[in-house]
C-alpha positions, 0 to 999 in steps of 0.5 A: 502510591495514593489514590490521587497520583493513581488517578493521574496515572489512569487519566494519562494512560486513558488520554494517551490511548485515546490519542493513539486510537484517533491518530490511527484512523478507521479501517476503511475510512481512509483520511489524509493520515493514512496516505502511504508515500512513494516508498511504501507503494513500491514495497506494497506493490512488490508484495501484490506481485509475490502473492500473484506469483504464490496464487499461480496467476503470475510467472515466478520470474516477476519475483526478481523484478524491481518496481520502477519509480511509483507515480501518483496518477489520476483515474477519473476523479480518484488518485491512485498509486501506479507501480510498474514492473518491467521484464524486457526479456519477456517474449510476449511484448504485451506481458513486458510491463506489469501495472500494480494500482493502489489506493492512496492508503495502500490497498490494491486497486488492480493489477494487469498488463494493460495499464488500464 
C-alpha cells in the first residue's frame, strides 16, 4: 500500500468518525435529532417504572401493566412525552393511574399519581 492510498484511507476514516460524532449530538444539548418517538417513550417509561419498583418506590404489580399510548403534551413552554399506566384493580382510586413525564430526548422529567 502506498503512502498516498494510506493517506486517503485515513482521511476517509477521519471524515467518517467526524460525521458520526456530530450526528450523535452532544450530551445535555438536545437538538431535534435527539428527540425520541412515541414507541421509544413507552419503552423508556416502562424502564422507569421498573427502576422505581426496584427502588421500592412502587408496588411490583406495576411491572405487569402496559403503557398507554404516549402523548406529546405542553407544560408551560415545554413539550414533553406523557406516558400513563392504568391499574383498574388498585383499591385506592388516587393510585390507579401512574403518570411518567419524559423530556423529548427521553430523560425523566417526573413520575407521579397526580398528572401534574
